[in-house]
N, C-alpha and C positions, 0 to 999 in steps of 0.2 A: 765573599765576606763583606766587601764594601756595600753591595746591594742590600744584604741582610741588615747591616748597621743602619742604612738609610731608612729601611722599613721600621725598625724599632724606634728611631728618632721621630719619625712621622706619627707613630702611634702614641708616643709620649706627648707630642704637641697636641694631638687630638684629645687625649685624656685631660690634659691641662686646660684646654678650652672648655671641655664639658664640665670640669670642676668649677671653673669660673661662673658658668651659667647656673649650675645647681646651687652653688654657694650664694649667689645673688638672690635666687628664688627662695632659698631658706631664710635669708635675712628679711626679705619682703614679707614672707608669711609670718615671721616672728614679730614684725612690727604691726601687722594687721590684726593678729590674734589679740593683741592688747585692746585694740579698739572694739573688736567683736565682743570680747568679754565685758567691756565697759557698757556696750549697748544692751547686753543681756542683763547686767545688773541694774541698769536704768529702767528697763521695762518690767522688772520683777514686781515693784510695788503696785503698779497699775494692774498687772495681771492678777495679783493677790486680791486687790480690792474688788475687781470685777467678779472673781470667783466667789468671794464671800457674799457679794450681793445676790448673785444667781443662786448660791446655795441657800440663802435665807428665803428667797421667794419660792424656790422649788421645794424646800422642806416644810415650810409653814403655810402652804396654800394647797387647797384640794382641787385645783383647776387642772384639767387635762389639756396640755398644750401640744400642738403638732410636733414641736421639736423635742418634747420630753416623753412622748408616748411611744411605747414599743408597738411595732406593727405586727399584726397577725399574719403568720406565714410570709415572712419577707422573702422576696425572690431575686432582688437585685441589690448588689453592694458595690459601693464606690471605694476604690483604693487609690489614695494620693501618695505618689512616690516622690520623695525629695532627694535630688541628686545634685551634681555640680555641672557647671558649664564647661569647665576645663579639666584636663587630666593631670597627670603627674602628682596625684594625691594618694598613692597607694591603693588600699582596698576601700576607700571612702564610699564611692558610688556603688561598687560591686556588692558590698555587704548590705546596703539598703535594698538594692534590687533583689538580692538573694532572699532577704527577709520578706519582701513583697511577693516573690514567687511562692514561698512557703505559705504565706497568708492566702494567696490565690488558691492553692491546692486545698487548704482547709475549707474555704468558703464554697468551692465547687463540690467538695465532698458533702457539704450540708445542703446541696441542691440550689445554690445561689449563683446567679450570673454576675460576673465581675466586670465592672466598668472602670477603666483606667483613666486617671488624671495625672499628668506628668509635669514635674518641675525640674528643669535643668536639661541641658543638651545630652548628657550621658544617658539619662533614662530614655529620652526621645530616640536617640540612635539605637539603643538596645532593643526597644520595642519595634522600631521600624525595621531593623535587620531581621527580626523574627516574625515580621508581618502581623503584629498584634495591634489592633486598633486602639486609639485613645480618644476619649470624649473631648478633651481639651489639653493644650500644652502651654506652658509658660517657660520662657528661656530668657537669659540675660540677668546679670547682677545677682547671681546666687551667692557670691561671696560678700556682697554688700546689699542685703535685702532692703527693700523699700516697703513702707506700710501700704502704699497704694496698690502694690502687687498683692499683698496679703488680703486687702479688702476685696479686690477683684476675685481672688480665689474663694474667699469666704462667701461672697454673694453668689458665685456660680454653684457652690456646693449646697447652700441653703435653698436656692431655687430648684436644684435637681431633687433635693430631699422633699420639698413641699410638693413638687410635681408627682413624685412617687406616692405620696399620701393621697393624692387625688385620683389615683389609678392611671396615671399617664406613663410616659416613658422615663420617669425619674428613677430614683434609687430609694431603698428602704433603710440602708445603713451607710455610714461613711467612716472609713478607717484611714488614718495617716501613718506613713512609714518614714521615719527620719532617723538621723544619727544624733543621739543625745550627747552633749558635751559633758564629760565627767572631769577630765583634767587634760593636760597637754599630752599625756601618753595614751589615755583610754578614751575612745569614742564608741558608744554602744548603740547599735541599731535598736529602735524601739517602735512598737505598734500601739497606737492609741485609737480607740473608737470615740469619735467626737459627736456623732449623731446616730441614733437617739441619744440625747444628752446624758452623760454620766458625770456628775459633779465629783471630781476627784478629791477636792478639799472640802468635804462636807462639814456640817456643824457637829461638834462633839456631843456625845450623849451626856445629858445632865446627871449630876450626882443625886444621891437620895435626898439630901436637904436642899437641893437647888430647885428653884421654881422656873418652869418653862416660860419664856417671854411671849408676850402677845404682840402680834403685828397687825397693823392696819395699813392697807395699801392705797396709795393715792397717786395716780388714778387707779382704775381697776386692775386686778391681777393680770388679766389677759393683756392689757396694754403695757404693763410693766414688763411682762415676759417678752412681748413683741419687741420692746426696745432693748432689753438686756441681752437676750440670747444671741442675736446677730453680733453684738459687740463682744460677747464671750467667745463666739466662734472665731471672730477676727483676731482676738488676742491669743487664742490657742494656735491659730495658723501662723501668726507673726512670731510667736515664741518658738515654734518649730523651725521657722526659717532662720531665726537668730541662732538657735542651737546648731542647726545644720551648717550655717556659715562659720561659726567658731570651730566646729568639728572639721570642716574642710581645711581651714588654715592650719589647724594642729596636725592633721594628717599629711598635708603637703609639706609642712616644716619637717616632720619626721621622715617622710620619704626622701626629701632633698638632702637631709643630713646623712641618711644611709647612702644615697647616691654619691655624695661628696667623699664619704669614707671609702666607698668602693673605687672611686677615681684615684684617691691617694694610693690605695693598694695596687691598682693597675700601673700607676706611674712608677712605683717602687719596683714592681716585678719587671717592667720593661727596661728600667734603668739597669737592673742587674743583668738582664739578657743582652742589653747593648754593651755593657762593660765586658761581658764575656766574649761577645763577638769582636769587640775592639782589641781585646787581649789576644784572641786567636789570630786576628789579622796582623797584629804586631809580631806575634810569634812566627807566623808564616813568612813575613817580610825578613825577619832576622835569619830564619832558616835559609831563605833564598840568598841572602847576602853571604852567609857563611858558606853555602854550597858553591856560590860563584867564586869566592876567594879560594876555596879548596881546588876548584877546577883550574884557576889561574896558576896556583902554586904547582900543581901537577904538570901543567903545560911547560913550565920552565925546566 
């Protein structure tokens, strides 16, 4: 009985230590998610302004640009997977990877070769374990993204897309897979095709009495698109990184809250078992004392 009681008390101490860790991680994620949401809100006006500018140029110009033109018979597609560097975030990384696998299946059914670009150690480890090659990898600071990383990713993707248009070993399409932050409870995996360009916030159709605006581009439209489109891709990539970072903090906070609750339940269960073992030990000791006393009385 004494050994069993010691085991239960050791398990209680272990669960209490685990609860301290998960509770601390929950509080850290709760504090960081506020900063992540603030960064998302701060980047929104710039992203909207760039989108409106690109939408105006793409809508009111008749120039075919390499980044806006659909390729004939596309054969290679790039898939950029956004994951986390650290674990203990529930299904955050796994749901993005699962969505990427479904996209991969669809693209391969269309006869396209898939080229993987990975962001975050979880995606890198997943693809390495399954011996799937990746064209390029980026790890570090997924929970606190930096614009320099987004620019490097965007430059790499645009370069690969242009190389594909020239008949090289580049790609003909680029898709990104990331977790979109909805709220603290919901983070939804999302797939967006960024190249060839699909302007998601296009100009609204004019009404019957509305006159279409006339645009004059200075410098030429080609030069405007050359300058705007890479900036647009950078803003889309950086926005996806910010969305993914906020989703990671929210998922980790939710996972650590669940772990802390489970630790509380374990502590309560082990305390009950320890109390039962202690009561059984006391009962056994009383029985032994009473038995001894009866034996002494009988001997007299």
